N, CA and C of each residue as an Amber inpcrd file, in Angstrom:
protein
   306
  41.3390000  39.5450000  30.6180000  41.8420000  40.6340000  30.1930000
  43.0220000  41.3480000  30.5080000  43.2670000  42.7540000  29.0710000
  44.4760000  42.8990000  29.5180000  44.0600000  44.8560000  30.6280000
  45.1760000  45.2000000  31.3380000  44.2290000  45.5830000  32.0540000
  44.0590000  47.4170000  31.2420000  44.4490000  47.4120000  30.2340000
  43.9120000  48.8400000  29.8240000  42.9850000  48.8690000  29.0430000
  42.3680000  47.5500000  28.8020000  40.5390000  47.5500000  28.6660000
  39.7150000  47.8720000  29.7310000  40.4350000  47.8830000  30.6580000
  39.5790000  47.8030000  32.2960000  40.0500000  49.0880000  32.4550000
  40.7800000  50.0040000  32.1170000  40.7750000  50.9280000  32.6260000
  40.3260000  52.1460000  31.5200000  39.7540000  51.7760000  30.6860000
  39.5530000  52.9230000  29.6630000  38.7840000  53.7640000  30.5750000
  38.6590000  55.3070000  30.0700000  37.8070000  56.3690000  31.0290000
  36.5090000  56.3560000  29.6740000  35.4510000  57.3220000  30.1910000
  34.2640000  57.7930000  29.2110000  34.8550000  58.3150000  27.9370000
  35.7360000  59.2270000  28.5310000  36.3510000  60.1190000  26.9860000
  37.0460000  59.0980000  26.4130000  38.0800000  58.2390000  26.0780000
  38.7780000  57.1270000  26.0380000  37.5420000  56.5680000  24.5560000
  36.9200000  55.6920000  25.6000000  35.6660000  54.9630000  24.7130000
  34.7720000  55.9720000  23.9560000  34.4590000  57.2150000  24.1540000
  33.4590000  57.7870000  22.9570000  34.8150000  58.1880000  21.9730000
  35.9590000  58.6760000  21.9220000  36.6540000  58.3560000  20.9750000
  37.4530000  57.5780000  19.9480000  36.8370000  56.4690000  20.5210000
  37.1320000  54.9600000  19.7720000  36.1710000  54.6880000  19.0690000
  34.7420000  55.3150000  19.7030000  33.2460000  54.8630000  19.2640000
  33.5330000  55.8120000  17.8360000  33.8780000  57.1320000  18.0260000
  33.6260000  58.5970000  17.1350000  34.1650000  57.7940000  15.8800000
  35.9110000  56.8460000  16.0260000  36.8160000  56.3500000  15.2580000
  35.6520000  54.9590000  14.5520000  35.5370000  54.5750000  15.1000000
  35.1810000  52.9820000  14.5240000  33.6160000  53.9700000  13.6230000
  32.9700000  54.7930000  13.7750000  31.4970000  55.7070000  13.1270000
  32.8770000  56.1540000  12.0400000  33.1370000  56.9080000  11.9180000
  34.3230000  57.5490000  11.0910000  34.5610000  56.5690000  10.1190000
  35.6010000  55.3350000  10.3710000  36.1940000  54.6110000   9.5200000
  34.9510000  53.4090000   8.4970000  33.7540000  53.9130000   9.5090000
  32.8030000  52.7610000   9.2420000  31.8740000  53.1520000   7.8600000
  31.7630000  54.9070000   8.0770000  31.2190000  55.7390000   6.8180000
  32.4180000  56.0880000   5.9550000  33.4060000  55.7320000   6.0920000
  34.0230000  55.6050000   4.7040000  33.9710000  54.9010000   4.3720000
  34.1020000  53.6390000   4.7340000  33.5530000  52.2330000   4.1530000
  32.5420000  52.2880000   3.3150000  31.6280000  52.6200000   3.8000000
  29.9860000  52.9860000   3.0750000  30.2920000  53.5660000   2.0670000
  31.2470000  54.5260000   1.9240000  31.1540000  55.7130000   1.0510000
  32.2810000  55.2330000  -0.3370000  33.4210000  54.6820000   0.1790000
  34.0360000  53.6090000  -0.6690000  33.4770000  52.8900000  -1.5040000
  32.5580000  52.1180000  -0.9090000  31.6120000  50.8700000  -1.4650000
  30.6250000  51.2230000  -2.6480000  29.9030000  52.7050000  -1.9190000
  28.9250000  53.4850000  -2.9920000  29.4510000  53.8180000  -4.2330000
  31.2550000  54.5320000  -4.2350000  31.8470000  54.7920000  -5.5750000
  32.1330000  53.6460000  -5.8150000  32.0360000  52.5420000  -5.9350000
  32.9070000  51.4960000  -6.3790000  31.5420000  50.9660000  -7.8330000
  31.7750000  50.3580000  -9.0010000  31.1730000  49.9400000 -10.2710000
  30.0680000  48.9440000  -9.6870000  29.0590000  49.1290000  -9.9580000
  27.9910000  47.3800000  -9.6180000  28.1280000  46.6790000 -10.2490000
  27.9460000  45.3260000  -9.8900000  28.4880000  44.0760000 -10.5130000
  27.6330000  43.3460000 -11.0760000  26.3270000  44.0680000 -11.8140000
  25.5410000  44.1310000 -12.8950000  25.4070000  44.6580000 -14.1350000
  25.4660000  44.1540000 -15.1470000  26.0120000  44.6700000 -16.2240000
  24.2840000  45.7250000 -16.5150000  24.8080000  46.7960000 -17.3190000
  23.5470000  47.5460000 -17.2880000  23.1490000  47.0790000 -18.4160000
  23.0750000  46.1850000 -19.4000000  22.1370000  46.2120000 -20.9010000
  21.0750000  45.5930000 -20.1920000  19.9550000  45.7600000 -20.8860000
  18.8580000  45.0220000 -20.3030000  18.7320000  43.7240000 -20.8420000
  18.1110000  42.8330000 -19.8400000  18.1360000  41.3140000 -19.8540000
  16.8120000  40.8740000 -20.2560000  16.6880000  39.8430000 -21.5910000
  15.4800000  39.4010000 -22.5830000  14.8430000  38.4850000 -21.3380000
  13.1380000  38.7770000 -21.3050000  12.4160000  38.0180000 -20.4560000
  11.1300000  37.2870000 -21.4050000  11.0690000  36.0540000 -21.5190000
  10.1410000  35.8360000 -22.2290000   8.8630000  35.7180000 -21.5950000
   7.9050000  35.8860000 -22.0090000   6.5630000  36.3960000 -21.4400000
   5.4950000  34.4900000 -22.3160000   4.6740000  34.5910000 -21.4330000
   4.2570000  33.2810000 -22.1420000   2.2730000  33.5580000 -21.6460000
   1.9650000  33.9030000 -23.2260000   0.2170000  34.3250000 -23.7170000
  -0.8150000  33.6070000 -23.1870000   0.0270000  32.2460000 -22.6250000
  -1.2780000  31.2100000 -22.4410000  -2.3320000  31.2770000 -21.3540000
  -3.5680000  31.4160000 -21.7040000  -4.3900000  31.3840000 -20.9520000
  -4.4960000  30.4060000 -19.4790000  -4.8400000  31.3400000 -18.2190000
  -4.4580000  30.5710000 -17.1370000  -6.5070000  30.3310000 -16.4130000
  -5.9330000  29.8520000 -15.3180000  -7.7460000  28.8300000 -15.4640000
  -7.9270000  29.6520000 -14.1330000  -9.3520000  30.3840000 -14.4940000
 -10.2520000  30.5670000 -13.6680000 -10.1710000  30.0370000 -12.1570000
 -10.3330000  31.0740000 -11.0300000 -10.2410000  30.5730000  -9.6390000
 -11.9200000  29.9780000  -9.1640000 -11.6120000  28.8800000  -8.5260000
 -13.3000000  28.0850000  -8.6850000 -12.9450000  27.9010000  -6.6520000
 -14.1070000  28.5220000  -5.8440000 -14.0450000  27.7960000  -4.7270000
 -14.3740000  26.4850000  -4.4750000 -13.3570000  26.2730000  -3.3870000
 -13.4550000  24.8750000  -2.7010000 -14.4360000  24.3050000  -2.4260000
 -14.7780000  23.1190000  -2.7440000 -16.6990000  22.4900000  -2.5340000
 -16.5230000  22.4650000  -1.1230000 -17.9050000  22.3640000  -0.4490000
 -17.5730000  22.1030000   0.9540000 -16.7660000  20.6170000   1.4120000
 -17.1190000  19.5550000   0.7850000 -15.8680000  19.1930000   1.7630000
 -14.6740000  19.1110000   2.3230000 -14.3810000  20.0770000   1.2590000
 -13.0050000  20.9360000   0.8910000 -12.8870000  21.4740000   2.3550000
 -13.3890000  22.2240000   2.1320000 -13.6490000  23.4110000   3.2980000
 -13.7730000  22.7130000   4.7970000 -14.6240000  21.9100000   5.0130000
 -15.0750000  21.4640000   6.3330000 -14.1080000  20.6760000   6.5640000
 -13.1720000  20.0190000   5.8800000 -12.1300000  18.9010000   6.0540000
 -10.7570000  20.1680000   6.3890000 -10.4360000  21.2890000   6.1010000
  -9.3890000  21.9720000   6.3290000 -10.1110000  22.7150000   7.7930000
 -11.2360000  22.8690000   7.9020000 -11.8530000  23.6110000   9.2900000
 -11.1650000  22.5160000  10.1540000 -11.3450000  20.9440000  10.1050000
 -11.2810000  20.2250000  11.2750000  -9.8570000  19.9720000  11.3030000
  -8.9410000  20.1770000  10.1090000  -7.6270000  20.0350000  10.4470000
  -6.6580000  21.3860000  11.1830000  -7.4780000  22.4740000  10.7390000
  -7.2890000  23.4380000  11.6070000  -7.2990000  23.8940000  12.7920000
  -8.8220000  23.1420000  13.5870000  -9.0030000  22.9210000  14.5320000
  -8.2470000  21.8000000  15.7520000  -8.0910000  20.7120000  14.6420000
  -7.2970000  19.7740000  15.7380000  -5.6620000  20.2240000  15.6470000
  -5.5790000  21.1010000  14.8730000  -3.7980000  21.4810000  15.0180000
  -3.6280000  22.1050000  16.2580000  -4.6730000  23.6920000  15.9660000
  -4.8860000  24.2950000  17.0980000  -4.5780000  24.2850000  18.2520000
  -5.5750000  22.9990000  18.8790000  -5.7840000  22.3050000  20.0370000
  -4.5100000  21.6470000  20.4710000  -3.8900000  20.8410000  19.4820000
  -2.7010000  20.3670000  19.6740000  -1.6760000  21.3250000  20.1290000
  -1.5220000  21.8180000  19.2710000  -0.5870000  23.7390000  19.5940000
  -0.7150000  23.9770000  21.3270000  -1.8900000  24.2120000  21.2330000
  -2.5480000  24.6830000  22.2750000  -1.7890000  23.7720000  23.9520000
  -2.3370000  22.8350000  23.4550000  -1.9540000  21.7690000  25.0950000
  -0.3840000  21.3350000  24.7600000   0.6360000  21.8540000  23.9050000
   1.9270000  21.9010000  23.9950000   2.3710000  23.3000000  24.8610000
   1.7570000  23.8770000  24.2260000   2.2880000  25.1000000  24.8700000
   2.3970000  25.4040000  26.2170000   0.7740000  24.9600000  26.8440000
   0.1270000  24.6900000  28.0140000   1.7120000  23.7040000  28.7360000
   2.0130000  22.4060000  28.5090000   2.5900000  22.0660000  29.1920000
   4.2000000  22.9180000  29.2230000   4.1090000  23.3360000  27.8770000
   5.9720000  23.5850000  28.2810000   6.0170000  25.0730000  29.2930000
   4.5170000  25.6800000  29.5670000   4.3340000  26.9020000  30.1110000
   4.4250000  25.6830000  31.7070000   3.6990000  24.8980000  31.6260000
   2.9640000  24.9150000  33.0700000   4.5510000  23.8890000  33.5710000
   5.5670000  23.5870000  33.0190000   6.6600000  22.7510000  33.1280000
   8.2710000  24.1910000  33.8110000   7.8190000  25.2660000  32.6990000
   8.9220000  26.2790000  32.9920000   8.0690000  26.8500000  34.6690000
   7.0520000  27.1670000  34.6550000   6.3120000  27.1130000  35.7540000
   6.5380000  26.9160000  37.0430000   6.8530000  25.3630000  37.0250000
   7.0200000  24.3790000  38.0160000   8.5080000  24.3980000  38.5050000
   9.2940000  24.3110000  37.5230000  10.8790000  24.1790000  37.5420000
  11.0470000  25.7610000  38.4090000  10.2770000  27.0320000  38.0600000
  10.4790000  28.4210000  38.4630000   9.9890000  28.1970000  40.0000000
   8.9780000  27.7080000  40.5560000   8.3620000  27.5010000  42.0020000
   9.2680000  26.6530000  42.8320000   9.8370000  25.3410000  41.9030000
  10.6110000  24.4220000  42.9070000  12.3180000  25.6430000  43.0690000
  12.3930000  26.2720000  42.2960000  13.8680000  27.0210000  42.3330000
  13.4120000  28.0910000  43.7360000  12.5360000  28.9490000  43.2210000
  12.2090000  30.4490000  44.3710000  12.1480000  29.4540000  45.7850000
  11.1070000  28.1510000  45.9360000  10.9630000  27.2960000  47.0730000
  12.1710000  27.2420000  47.7720000  13.2360000  26.6290000  46.7370000
  14.3430000  26.1510000  47.2150000  15.2690000  27.7730000  47.6560000
  15.5260000  28.5920000  47.2620000  15.8520000  30.1490000  47.4730000
  15.0610000  30.1650000  48.9320000  14.0290000  29.8050000  49.1620000
  13.4780000  30.5130000  50.1110000  13.3500000  30.0530000  51.5030000
  14.5630000  28.1760000  51.1840000  14.8170000  27.4840000  51.9560000
  12.9360000  27.0860000  52.4360000  12.4040000  26.3750000  51.7780000
  11.0040000  25.9050000  52.4520000  11.3050000  24.2690000  52.1750000
């Protein structure tokens, strides 16, 4: 690092921060004054007037299958999280034990 960066005072840092803020506001103002990239004319939108099918509640076997899948998935995810947390705690205890000279 250069010595000038290390020898900055609090006042110098504040002045540089104010310059950065002022220049950022100037750039934002300039961008705001620019023309938009999109044209102002309306864009035609095609609308489909066909009837949509009505909602039907899923049947009982589908509900039970979804419940079984979600339950099994949650058990697998919980087991993986428990393994990762246990591994991290084992490493942390090993590091702390090594630091204490145990």
